[in-house]
Structure formats: C-alpha cells, structure tokens
LUMFISE-751546 format. One record per residue: residue in three letters; x, y, z of N, C-alpha, C in turn. Coordinates in steps of 0.05 Angstrom, whole numbers, plus 5000, padded with zeros to 4 digits. Layout:
ALAXYZXYZXYZ ...
END
This chain:
UNK547396283385549596263365549795973355 UNK549795933329549995663318552795553322 UNK552895303325555495173330557095143305 UNK559595233305561295193281561594903274 UNK561994843249562494573240565494533237 UNK566494333249569294283252570494113231 UNK573094153225574693963210576393823231 UNK576393563230577893393249579993243234 UNK582493273243584793143231585592893248 UNK585692663234586292413248588692283234 UNK591092303244593392163232593391873240 UNK594091703221594291413226596891303214 UNK598591183231601091063221600490833202 UNK602590743188602390493175601790273195 UNK599890103188598889903207601089723218 UNK603089663202605189493212606789613235 UNK606789883236608390023256606590143278 UNK603990133275602190263294601790103319 UNK601390243341600490123367602289893375 UNK604889933375606689713380606389593408 UNK605589753428605289653455602789473458 UNK601089463437598789293438599289013425 UNK601688973415602188713402601688483422 UNK600088293413599488063430597188103449 UNK595888333448593688393466591388203461 UNK590988133436588787943428590087703414 UNK590787503428591987263416590187153394 UNK591487093371589986983349588887203330 UNK588987453338588087673321590587813310 UNK590887833283593187973272593388263282 UNK595788343289596088613301595088833282 UNK595588803257594689013238591689043238 UNK590288813242587388823243586388983267 UNK587688943290586989093313587489393310 UNK589889463299590489743295588489873276 UNK587789733255585789833236583089873249 UNK582289683266579689703279579589943298 UNK581689993313581790223330581290483315 UNK582790503292582490753276579790763263 UNK578690543253576090543240573890623259 UNK573990523284571890583303572190883313 UNK574590973315574991263321573791433299 UNK574391373274573391523252570391503249 UNK569291273255566391243254564991433273 UNK566091463297564891653316565291943308 UNK567592003296568092273287565992353266 UNK565592173246563792233224560892243233 UNK560292113255557492113266557092353284 UNK559092513290558892743308557492973294 UNK555393083305553993303291555593563288 UNK557693593304559293833302561393823280 UNK561793583268563993543249562993563221 UNK564193743206563593773177565293603160 UNK567793553169569693403152571793263170 UNK572393013162574592873175576792833154 UNK579292893162581592863145583492663158 UNK583892443144585592233154588292253139 UNK590392283155593092313144594492053147 UNK595091923125596291653127597691573101 UNK599591403103600891273080600190983078 UNK598290893094597490613093595190583074 UNK595390413054593290383034590690273046 UNK590890093065588489973077586990193093 UNK588490343108587290553124585990763106 UNK587390843085586291043066583690943053 UNK583690683045581290573032578990573051 UNK579490483076577290473096576290753102 UNK578190943104577391223110575591343088 UNK576391303063574791403041572091273040 UNK572091013045569490873044567590973066 UNK568691063088567091163110566191453105 UNK567391593086566691863080568692073088 UNK571091993095573192183103574892263079 UNK576192483081578192563061580892453070 UNK582592363052585192263059587392433048 UNK589592443062591992593054594392413059 UNK596392423041598792273046600292393069 UNK601592213084603192303107605692443098 UNK606892583117609492713111611692503117 UNK613192413097614992193102616992233125 UNK616992043143618992033165618992283182 UNK616692423184616692683198615292663225 UNK613792443230612592403256609792513259 UNK608592453282605792513287605092803286 UNK606692973298606093263298606093383270 UNK607993283254607993383226605493293211 UNK604493053217601992963205599593143213 UNK599493213239597393393248597593663234 UNK599993763232600394023219599594013190 UNK600293793176599693763148596693763144 UNK595293613161592393603158591093873164 UNK591994003186590794263193591294473172 UNK593494453157594094643136592094633113 UNK590594413111588594383090585994513097 UNK585794633121583194733130583395033138 UNK584395203120584795483127582095613134 UNK581995783155579595923162577495763175 UNK578195513184576195333196576895293225 UNK574895213241575395093267576594823261 UNK578894763273580294513268581094373294 UNK580794113294581693953317583393723308 UNK585493663323587093423319586193213339 UNK585692973330584692753347586392503343 UNK587092363364588592123362586791903351 UNK587991703338586491493324586091243340 UNK586291263366586191023383583991053404 UNK581591133396579391183414576991013406 UNK577190743410575190573399572490573414 UNK572490703437569990723452568691003449 UNK569791173432568991443429565991473422 UNK564591643437561791703432561591973418 UNK560091983396559892233381558892463399 UNK557092413417555992623434558092743452 UNK559992573462562092673479564092853463 UNK564692763438566392923421564993193415 UNK562393193410560993433404561093623428 UNK560693513452560793683477563493813480 UNK565693653475568393763478568893983458 UNK567993933433568494143412566894393419 UNK564394363429562894593437564294743459 UNK565394603479566794723501569294873491 UNK570494763470572894893459572295163446 UNK569895203438569095453424568695683443 UNK568095623468566995833486568995923507 UNK568996183512570296293536573196393532 UNK574596303512577396383508577896423479 UNK576996643467577296683439580196703431 UNK580896573409583596583399585596403413 UNK584596223430586396053446585895753439 UNK587995603436587795313432586795183458 UNK585394963455584394813478585194513473 UNK585594363495586194083493584793923514 UNK584493663507583293463526585493263532 UNK586093233558588093033566586792763566 UNK588492553564587592283565586792203594 UNK585791963597584891873624586991883645 UNK589491803640591591823660592392113666 UNK591992293647592592573651595092683639 UNK596892503630599492603619599492643589 UNK597692503575597592523546595392703537 UNK595092723510592992883498591492723477 UNK588892733478587292593458586092793437 UNK585693043445584493243427585793513431 UNK586493643409587493913409585794073389 UNK584794293398582894453381583894743378 UNK583394853354584295133349582095273334 UNK581595533341579595683326580795783299 UNK579095883282579995983256582196193259 UNK584296173243586496363243588596303264 UNK588296103280590196023301591595763293 UNK594195763293595695523287595095303307 UNK594695053297594094833315596494773333 UNK598894803323601394783338601394533356 UNK601294293345601094053361603693983375 UNK603393873399605693783415605293503425 UNK604093323408603493053417606092893422 UNK605892693439608192533447608092493477 UNK610292393488610492353517610292613531 UNK608492623552608192873567606793093551 UNK605093023532603993223514601993413528 UNK600593323549598793503563600293743574 UNK602593683587604193903598605394073576 UNK606193943554607394083532605294273519 UNK602894183516600794353504600194583523 UNK599994533549599494743568601794953568 UNK604294853566606495043566606595213541 UNK605395103519605295263494602995463493 UNK601395473514599195663515596395553512 UNK596195293506593595173503592395133531 UNK589695153532588295123558586894853559 UNK586894723582585594463584582594493585 UNK581294293574578394263576577894043597 UNK576094093615575793923639573193763640 UNK571793743618569193603619569493303625 UNK567293183632567192903639566492753613 UNK568592673599568292533573569892273573 UNK568992073587570591833591571291693565 UNK569491683545570091543521572091703504 UNK572091963505573992133491576792103504 UNK576892083530579492083544580791803543 UNK579291593535580291323537581691233511 UNK584191333509585891233487586890953494 UNK587890813474588690533478591490493469 UNK593290453488596090393482596890113491 UNK595490003511596289743523593789563525 UNK594289313532592089123536590289223558 UNK591389343579589789443601587989673591 UNK589089843574587390063563585089943546 UNK585689733531583589613514581389503532 UNK582189373554580089273573578489493585 UNK579689723591578289953602576390063581 UNK577290073556575490173534573189983530 UNK573689723533571489523530569389563551 UNK570189643575568189693596566489933590 UNK567490113574565890343566563990273543 UNK564790073527563290003504564790063478 UNK565689863464567389903440565689943415 UNK566890073396565690083369565589813357 UNK564089783335563489513324565889353314 UNK567889483302570089333291571889233313 UNK572489393333574189303355572689103372 UNK570089143376568488953391568488673378 UNK568288673351568388413337570988273341 UNK573188413340575788293344576188193373 UNK575088353392575188273420573688013424 UNK571487983410569887733412571387493400 UNK572987553379574487343365576987253380 UNK578087423396580587363410580187393440 UNK582287313454582187333483584187543493 UNK583387733510585187933520587587803533 UNK589887943533592287833544592087793574 UNK590287943587589987903616587087953623 
END
C-alpha cells in the first residue's frame, strides 16, 4: 500500500509574542530572530519529508509568512485572538478529505525521516482514530494526526498529551528524539543542539552564547 501524502499545519505566533520563555536564551541575538529560526528550521524539515505533500503555515506575522512562502509552504491568516487550537482547526479545515497533521513550530532539530516514520505509524492499525506524539518530557504534544474525514480536534496547551488521550486520540510511541524535542526554554535549546540543529538556529547559536 502506498503511503498517503500528508498536509501538515504549522501555526506560528507573531514573533514579538512567540516563545516568551526563551527570551534571553542567546544573549546578543534578538528574540524575534530566534523565534523565526525555530519556525524556519521546523518548516524546512517538514517540506523535506517525503510523506508531506503540503505545508500550511497559519500566521499573522509578515516575516513568518514571507519566509514560509519562500520555502514553498502555503500561508493562511491566523484567527484573531483565538489561540493555538483555533489556528490548528483553521489550517486543517483547508484540507478536506486529506490526511492532516498539526505540528508545533518549535522543533529546530527535526529530522524529515523521523517525521515520515511518525506519519507512517499514524496511518496504521487504528482506522478512523486520531494519533499524537508526546514531547520529550511526556506532558505536551508535538504532533497530532487525523485520517481523512476525521476532525483534527486539537487540544494543545498545558497537559495536552493527557487532553488528547482523554479526547480519544491514541499515543504513538516510536523513538523519534528530534520530533519530540520541542524548545520552550534555554535548557530545551541546549538539548536540541545536542541532537543537531537546523541551519538557521545553528547559525544563531554560533553567534550568541546560551544562557547556561
């Protein structure tokens, strides 16, 4: 059976408000540049993934939108003041009849092959059921996947892994360290660096010094 080609929705906040817990992680590097680099490296891996047919970036930030279009993604305006889950729903609504996944935009070490493996795992064994990948600590979610005809029904936020499980989504348990390594803090960024960062984040890391 051939592997379905996925639409991947990646919401990105306005850079001035994004990744607030990372402020100061790289002294001398403007915070907005770091937030943009995280999103750009995430998107780069998504677009390089052989399972992905289309990436949809939901954002109201003009720099993010320009970078996403230049990379080959489709962009959609965010839902004003509605939050992350509304952005995921808005993006997923543009992909009727498709396999669709929602992915967080803070995965700068993401490897396309790991994303492909996770998406392949999401297709198999539980028809009609949403699947999710928890982050490295286990409490959050980095990926939520839905088959055609099934609402993505995102529950991202604090405790999202438990929230997704309670809503009927099933966890995917593969060994995908780069997919699970989201970046919210300076410590997370250091852990992602040990896995190997994408080029834009790596360049900023070389230009600045980690906070610890």
